[in-house]
C-alpha positions as CSV (number, residue, x, y, z in Angstrom):
1,M,-65.2,80.9,-23.8
2,E,-65.5,82.9,-20.5
3,I,-68.7,84.8,-19.1
4,R,-66.2,87.6,-18.6
5,Q,-65.9,88.0,-22.4
6,L,-69.3,87.5,-23.0
7,K,-70.2,90.7,-20.8
8,Y,-67.7,92.6,-22.6
9,F,-69.3,91.6,-26.1
10,V,-72.8,92.5,-24.8
11,R,-71.6,95.9,-23.3
12,M,-69.8,96.6,-26.5
13,A,-72.9,95.5,-28.7
14,Q,-75.0,97.9,-26.6
15,T,-72.7,101.1,-26.9
16,L,-70.7,100.2,-30.1
17,N,-67.9,102.4,-28.8
18,F,-64.9,100.7,-27.4
19,S,-64.0,103.8,-25.0
20,E,-67.5,104.1,-23.7
21,A,-67.8,100.2,-23.1
22,A,-64.6,100.0,-21.5
23,R,-65.1,102.9,-19.1
24,S,-68.5,101.3,-18.0
25,L,-66.7,98.0,-17.6
26,Y,-63.8,99.8,-15.5
27,V,-61.2,98.1,-17.8
28,S,-58.9,99.4,-20.3
29,Q,-59.6,100.0,-24.0
30,S,-56.9,97.6,-25.0
31,T,-58.3,94.8,-22.4
32,L,-61.6,95.0,-23.9
33,S,-60.1,95.0,-27.5
34,Q,-58.0,91.9,-26.6
35,Q,-60.9,89.8,-25.0
36,I,-63.2,90.7,-27.9
37,K,-60.5,89.6,-30.4
38,A,-60.1,86.4,-28.3
39,L,-63.9,85.7,-28.5
40,E,-63.7,86.1,-32.3
41,D,-60.9,84.0,-32.4
42,E,-62.3,81.2,-30.5
43,L,-65.6,81.3,-32.5
44,G,-63.8,81.8,-35.8
45,T,-65.9,84.9,-37.0
46,I,-65.8,88.5,-36.9
47,L,-68.3,90.0,-34.3
48,F,-67.6,93.7,-35.2
49,Q,-66.4,95.8,-37.9
50,R,-64.0,98.3,-36.7
51,D,-62.5,101.6,-38.1
52,S,-60.6,104.5,-36.4
53,H,-64.0,106.2,-35.3
54,S,-66.7,103.6,-34.9
55,A,-67.7,100.3,-34.6
56,S,-70.8,98.2,-35.8
57,I,-71.9,94.8,-35.2
58,T,-71.7,92.2,-37.8
59,E,-74.5,89.6,-38.7
60,S,-72.5,87.0,-36.4
61,G,-72.5,89.5,-33.8
62,E,-76.3,89.9,-34.2
63,M,-77.0,86.3,-33.7
64,L,-74.7,86.0,-30.7
65,L,-76.0,88.8,-28.8
66,P,-79.2,87.3,-27.6
67,L,-77.5,84.1,-26.8
68,A,-74.9,85.9,-24.7
69,I,-77.5,88.0,-22.9
70,Q,-79.1,84.4,-21.9
71,T,-75.9,82.7,-20.9
72,I,-75.0,85.8,-18.6
73,Q,-78.7,85.7,-17.2
74,D,-78.5,82.0,-16.5
75,S,-75.0,82.1,-15.1
76,E,-76.3,84.9,-12.6
77,A,-79.2,83.1,-11.7
78,C,-77.0,80.1,-10.9
79,I,-74.9,81.7,-8.5
80,A,-78.1,83.3,-6.9
81,Q,-79.6,80.0,-6.4
82,M,-76.4,78.2,-5.1
83,N,-76.2,81.0,-2.4
84,D,-80.0,80.5,-1.4
85,L,-79.3,76.8,-1.0
86,K,-76.8,77.7,1.5
87,E,-79.6,79.7,3.6
88,L,-77.3,82.5,3.9
89,L,-78.5,85.7,2.7
90,T,-75.7,87.1,0.7
91,G,-74.8,89.0,-2.3
92,E,-76.9,92.0,-3.8
93,L,-80.5,92.8,-4.3
94,N,-81.3,95.4,-6.9
95,I,-84.6,97.5,-6.5
96,G,-86.1,100.0,-9.0
97,V,-88.2,102.6,-7.4
98,T,-90.2,105.4,-8.8
99,Y,-90.0,108.7,-7.2
100,S,-93.4,108.5,-5.4
101,F,-92.5,105.4,-3.4
102,S,-89.6,107.1,-1.6
103,Q,-91.3,107.3,1.9
104,I,-93.0,103.8,1.5
105,L,-89.4,102.3,0.9
106,T,-87.5,104.1,3.8
107,E,-89.0,102.0,6.5
108,T,-88.2,98.6,5.0
109,V,-84.9,99.7,3.5
110,K,-83.8,100.3,7.4
111,N,-85.5,97.2,8.7
112,F,-84.0,95.1,6.1
113,A,-80.5,96.4,6.3
114,R,-80.4,95.8,10.2
115,E,-81.7,92.2,10.1
116,Y,-79.8,91.3,6.8
117,P,-76.5,93.1,6.9
118,G,-74.9,90.4,4.5
119,V,-76.9,91.7,1.5
120,K,-76.0,94.9,-0.3
121,L,-79.1,96.7,-1.6
122,N,-78.8,98.6,-4.9
123,I,-81.7,101.0,-5.1
124,F,-82.4,102.8,-8.2
125,Y,-84.8,105.6,-9.0
126,R,-86.4,106.2,-12.5
127,N,-89.6,106.7,-13.9
128,M,-92.4,104.0,-14.7
129,A,-91.3,103.4,-18.6
130,E,-87.7,103.2,-17.6
131,L,-88.1,100.7,-14.7
132,M,-90.0,98.4,-16.8
133,E,-87.4,98.3,-19.2
134,V,-84.5,97.5,-16.8
135,L,-86.6,94.9,-15.2
136,R,-87.2,93.3,-18.6
137,H,-83.4,93.0,-19.0
138,R,-82.9,91.8,-15.5
139,E,-81.0,94.8,-14.5
140,V,-83.0,94.7,-11.2
141,D,-84.7,92.0,-9.1
142,L,-87.8,94.0,-8.7
143,V,-89.5,97.3,-9.0
144,L,-91.9,99.3,-6.6
145,A,-94.2,101.6,-8.8
146,F,-97.6,102.2,-9.5
147,K,-99.7,99.7,-12.0
148,P,-98.8,100.8,-15.4
149,D,-101.9,101.8,-17.7
150,Q,-100.8,98.9,-20.3
151,P,-99.9,95.5,-19.0
152,Y,-96.5,94.1,-19.9
153,D,-97.0,90.4,-21.1
154,E,-93.7,89.2,-19.2
155,I,-94.2,91.4,-16.0
156,E,-96.4,90.4,-13.2
157,S,-97.9,92.8,-11.0
158,S,-98.5,92.1,-7.5
159,Y,-100.9,94.5,-5.3
160,L,-99.5,96.2,-2.6
161,F,-101.9,99.1,-1.8
162,G,-104.8,101.3,-3.1
163,D,-104.3,105.1,-3.8
164,K,-105.8,108.1,-5.5
165,L,-104.7,110.7,-7.9
166,S,-104.7,113.8,-5.6
167,V,-104.2,117.6,-5.7
168,I,-101.1,118.3,-3.2
169,M,-100.9,121.6,-1.6
170,R,-99.6,123.4,1.4
171,K,-102.0,122.7,4.6
172,D,-102.6,126.3,4.8
173,H,-103.9,126.4,1.2
174,P,-107.6,127.6,0.7
175,L,-108.4,124.2,-0.6
176,A,-106.8,122.1,1.9
177,D,-110.2,121.6,3.9
178,R,-111.9,120.1,0.8
179,Q,-113.0,116.6,0.6
180,S,-112.3,116.4,-3.2
181,I,-111.4,118.7,-5.9
182,S,-112.7,119.0,-9.5
183,L,-110.6,119.6,-12.7
184,E,-112.8,122.6,-13.3
185,E,-111.7,124.2,-9.9
186,L,-108.1,123.6,-10.6
187,K,-108.3,126.1,-13.7
188,R,-108.3,128.9,-11.2
189,H,-105.0,128.0,-9.7
190,R,-101.5,128.0,-10.7
191,L,-100.1,124.3,-11.4
192,A,-96.7,122.9,-11.0
193,I,-97.4,119.2,-12.6
194,P,-95.4,115.9,-13.0
195,A,-93.8,115.8,-16.5
196,K,-94.5,113.2,-19.3
197,G,-93.4,109.7,-18.1
198,L,-94.2,109.8,-14.4
199,Q,-97.3,107.7,-13.6
200,A,-99.4,110.7,-11.9
201,R,-99.1,112.2,-15.3
202,N,-100.0,109.1,-17.3
203,A,-103.2,108.7,-15.0
204,L,-104.2,112.2,-15.3
205,E,-103.8,112.0,-19.0
206,N,-106.4,109.3,-19.0
207,Y,-109.0,112.1,-18.2
208,I,-107.6,115.3,-19.9
209,C,-105.3,116.4,-22.5
210,I,-103.2,118.9,-20.4
211,E,-102.4,121.1,-23.6
212,R,-106.1,121.7,-24.2
213,S,-107.3,121.4,-20.6
214,G,-107.2,125.1,-19.7
215,L,-105.1,124.5,-16.5
216,N,-102.7,127.1,-15.6
217,V,-99.5,125.2,-15.7
218,C,-96.3,127.2,-14.8
219,L,-94.1,124.2,-14.2
220,E,-93.4,120.6,-15.4
221,I,-90.7,118.5,-13.8
222,N,-90.0,114.7,-14.0
223,E,-88.9,114.5,-10.3
224,A,-91.4,113.9,-7.6
225,N,-89.7,114.9,-4.6
226,I,-88.5,118.3,-6.2
227,L,-91.8,118.8,-7.2
228,L,-93.1,118.5,-3.5
229,D,-90.4,120.7,-2.3
230,I,-91.4,123.4,-4.6
231,V,-95.1,123.1,-3.6
232,Q,-94.2,123.1,-0.1
233,N,-92.4,126.5,-0.4
234,N,-94.8,128.1,-2.8
235,N,-98.4,128.8,-3.3
236,L,-98.7,126.1,-6.1
237,L,-100.6,123.0,-6.5
238,T,-99.6,119.9,-8.1
239,M,-101.2,116.3,-8.7
240,L,-99.6,113.0,-7.6
241,S,-100.6,110.2,-5.1
242,E,-101.7,110.5,-1.9
243,A,-98.7,108.1,-0.6
244,S,-96.4,110.6,-2.2
245,V,-96.8,113.2,0.8
246,R,-96.0,110.7,3.5
247,G,-93.5,112.0,5.7
248,R,-94.2,115.7,4.7
249,D,-96.0,117.3,7.6
250,F,-96.5,120.7,5.7
251,L,-98.3,119.2,2.8
252,K,-102.0,118.0,2.2
253,A,-103.4,115.6,-0.5
254,V,-106.9,116.1,-1.5
255,P,-108.2,113.4,-4.0
256,L,-109.4,114.6,-7.4
257,D,-112.9,114.2,-8.3
258,L,-112.7,111.9,-11.1
259,P,-114.5,108.6,-12.0
260,D,-112.8,105.5,-11.0
261,N,-109.9,107.5,-9.4
262,Q,-107.7,104.5,-8.6
263,M,-104.0,103.9,-8.4
264,Q,-102.5,100.6,-7.3
265,G,-99.0,100.5,-5.7
266,C,-97.4,97.2,-6.7
267,V,-94.4,95.0,-6.8
268,H,-93.2,94.2,-10.2
269,T,-91.2,91.1,-11.1
270,L,-90.4,89.0,-14.2
271,K,-92.4,86.2,-14.9
272,R,-91.0,82.7,-15.0
273,A,-87.7,84.0,-13.8
274,Y,-86.0,83.0,-10.5
275,H,-86.5,85.2,-7.5
276,K,-83.8,85.6,-5.0
277,R,-84.4,84.5,-1.5
278,S,-83.5,88.1,-0.5
279,A,-86.1,89.6,-2.8
280,D,-88.8,87.4,-1.4
281,I,-88.0,88.5,1.9
282,F,-87.8,92.0,1.3
283,V,-91.2,92.0,-0.6
284,K,-92.6,90.2,2.6
285,M,-91.2,92.9,5.0
286,I,-92.4,95.7,2.8
287,R,-96.1,93.9,2.8
288,E,-96.1,94.0,6.6
289,A,-94.5,97.8,6.9
290,N,-96.4,100.1,8.9
291,T,-96.3,102.6,6.1
292,I,-98.2,100.1,3.9
293,Q,-100.8,99.1,6.5
294,D,-101.7,102.9,7.3
295,I,-102.1,103.6,3.5
296,S,-104.2,100.5,3.0
297,S,-106.4,101.3,6.3
298,K,-107.1,104.9,4.8
299,W,-109.1,103.8,1.7
300,L,-111.0,101.1,3.3
């Protein structure tokens, strides 16, 4: 039994489609079929029921799946630990990021890439729920995102900085000189807001139901940077974290007047999982970044 065969089996179990699984694995469909058949022959059991159009996983396949996933994870952790023991920062570091963290991430990525050229950085942008899921499946080594409203038992969230849910607008907007803005005041303005799934939307819905709020919502979108571009080029308001406007000189963030208006930027990692040395160094660098220090000092 080979780790490669187990990886093929897991991907096939996830897709239940030979052509899709083969394409994602960058192998031919015949190679995938042969390796799955070889694994079945070695184990003496059928893992998939096949017909001309589809495949379904058998009871044996269902039993093997969690064991195969654990074996693959253990083998990858073993390789990572051996590389770390050489005291050579090599390999890959996979980082999941929410859209609001773009500007916060940039400084550290530049510094890390310069100091540790042997490490390939793979950065994935997703919303909060998607990032927590890929972290749980160990598809990323760490996640940079605001603290979720509901904790995940297997995920540890380490505090990076404090922030506030804010109204974002152009600097020449009539409300730009305010110290805070109430939800009642927002009803008199046209809004472009983050779509469901983004943490700013989750934070906002802790206080109001958008559909029954009376807010004049003319646009919803699930990508924060596009949302900020729209606000920057129109007389619209949106609601995101204050940190999301860093690096955008034409935008202003004014805190929403809400009770306990707090958002916590965090590093999220799996509990009881091996942390790559490169991940530990990256987290140390982002904690020490000027961007994080500036944000932290703003709310002291």
